[in-house]
N, C-alpha and C positions, 0 to 999 in steps of 0.2 A: 683178134689179128695177136695182139700182144706188142711188147714192145719192140723196136728194131734196134738196132746196131747202135749201142750206148756209148760208141768212141766218135758218132760223127754228131755234128751240130742238129742235123734232124732229130736222130735219137734222143738227144738231150733235150730237145726241143719238145718232144712228145712227154718224157719224163717229167718236164718241170709244169706241162699243161696238167699231168695226171694229178701233180701233189697241190697243186694249187687249193684244192679243199680237203685235202688229204694230210695226215701226219704221218702215215704209214703207206706201203705201198698196198698191203691189205688189212681190212682189221681196224683195231684201237689199240695196238701194243706190237712191239718189234718180234719179227718173225724170219724164218727161212727164206720168205719172200724177199723181205728186204736186203739179207745177205747176199743171195743171186743176184739181186741188180746192184748193189753196192759193190761184189767183186768184179762185176762187169764194167766197172768206171776205173781207168787207172789213175785218175787225179780228181780233187774237188771242182765239180763245175764251177765255171766263172759265176761269181754272186750279181755282179750288173747286167749279165746276158741271162742266168737263169736262177733266179733270187729263191724259188722254190726249189729247185734241186739242190742248190747249194747249201738251204738251210736244213735240209732233209739228211744229205750227205754228212756232215757235219754231226747232227744228233746221232745218227746210226754208227759213225765213227767209235764215238763213246761208248758203244757194247760190244766193242771189237773184241775183247776177251772173253766175251758170253756167246759168241757165234755159235760155237757148238752144242750149246746148251738151249739156243733159241727153237722154241714151236715150231712146227711144220715139216715139210718133206726137203730134206737139204738135196735129194737127187733130181730137182725139179730145173730145170735152166730158166734164165730171167724171161726169155720169150714168151715163157707162158702167161707171165702177168702182161697187167695195164688194161689199156682199152680195148673194147672188141674192133672198133675202126678209130684207125689214125687221123686225123685231120690237124697238122700242123706246120708250121713255117719254118725257116732257118732261124728267123728271129722273133719270136715271141711277142715282144713287145711293138712290133708293127705288123700285126697278122692282119691280112686282107680280110675283105669282105666275103660272105660265104660266097662259092660258086654256083651256078645254075644247075639244076638238079641233073641236065644231063651230064655234067661234069664228075658226077659221084663217082664213076665208076675207074675214073682216071687214078692210077697208082703214081703218088707223086714223087714215091720215092723208088720205085720198080727200076730195072735196067735191063735192056734187050742184049747187053753184052756179058754173056756167062763167063767169060776170062775174066772180065773186070769184076763181076760177082765172086767170084772163085778167089783173086788176089784179096778182095776185101776180107774175106774169112779167115784169109793166110795171116794177112796185118794184126786182125783183131786176136787168132788165137796166139801169135806172137808177143803181144803186148801181154795178152793175159797171163801167159806163161812167166813173161818178165817181172810181171805184178805180182804172182804167187812167189817166185822164185825172193824178191825182195822182201815178203813176208816171213818166209821162213825162216831168211837168214837173220831177221831182227831179233834180238836177244830177248828173251822170257823175264818180264818183272816176277824176281824172286819173293813172295809175301812173306814177312816175318814178324814175330811180337815179341816185346820185352815183356819179363813177366816177373814179378818179384811172389816168390814164394815163401810161406810162412811154414818152418816144420818144427813142431811141436813133441817134445821127449814127454817120459812118462814122469818124471820127476824131477828132485834137483840132484839127484845123486846118478843122473844119466850122463856118461862119459861125453860130453859136446863134440869135443874132438873128434873122437870116433865116429860120432853121428855123421860130423860134416865130411870126413874123409869118407864115409859110407855113400852119401849121397854124391860127391864129387866123382866117386868110381863108376858113375854111370855115364857110359861114352856111346854116343849115339850120333850117327850123321846128321846132322842139322840141328844139334845142340850143342852150345857154347856156355859155360858156366861163367857166371861173372864175379862182382864182389859179395863179400856177406859180413854178418853182424848178429851179434846176440844182443836178443832185446828181452829186457825182465819182463815176466809176465805175473809175478807175485809168489810171495812164499819163498824166497828162494830160488824159484823155477826159471828160465832163461829158453825163448825159443830161439833157433835158427833162422834168421831171414836172408834170405839168397837171391840174388838176382840171376838170370838167364836170358838168351836169346833162342828162340828156335824159330825153323822154318815151317811155315803152317801145312805144307803138302808131306813133309816128311814124320814130325812129330806130332803125336796126339798128347795135350797136355793132360788130360784125365789119366791116358796112361801111364805118364809117367808119373805123376800124384800114386798111382796104384804101384806102381814098382818101388816108389821110396816108402810107402808104407809097408812093403815088405819086408822092412828092416825093423820085424818085430822087439830084437830087443833094445831098439833105441827109441824109435818112432812111433807116437801116439797117433798123430793125424797130420795133415796137410791142408794148408787154405792158400789160396790166392790172394793177396793182398793187394795186388795190383798188377795190370795189364795193358799195353797199348800197341798198336800196330806201328811197325817202321814204314 
């Protein structure tokens, strides 16, 4: 049967019951099954009423930036997951005793009113569309790194001012040069130690080092002295 309308109390009750003994909708790690169910809920379930669903929702929300990369079939709707037979009440904390066998075929959540079902579908789709619009409008966090780079010259006769000018002459979207200094390394030789900030999605640090090492008249080698995420 799978999960029913997760915007209703009945649907949340089924989800809460399903997650009583599970960390994820299926399997032992987050997957597209969790993503599909998560997106079908517009807000976190009430912890007092649906403690297991609320715990699961908070946990899955921590993977939101990774949703596209989680394993599984992203095209499947949330209704394909969940119990084969639903047996839940609007308040799982006060579930009644099991009904007699002759009542097993009763659909507790069915409706004889087709127009009412269509209205429920329309409302759900509107809420889901509003949720997707809200998520799309949310600004994406830009991952950045602060790097301290050591640029080593060939010898003590290398023009360090020209070396630094060549390095700072590299201009790229997502790259900002910072402060620098000359650090003695011995035998009268000084290396250029320069700070920079890069946007991780736009700048490859290894490619940047390779480009700097391309200034063969000045640069012998480069090393990353320090790096941390902003």
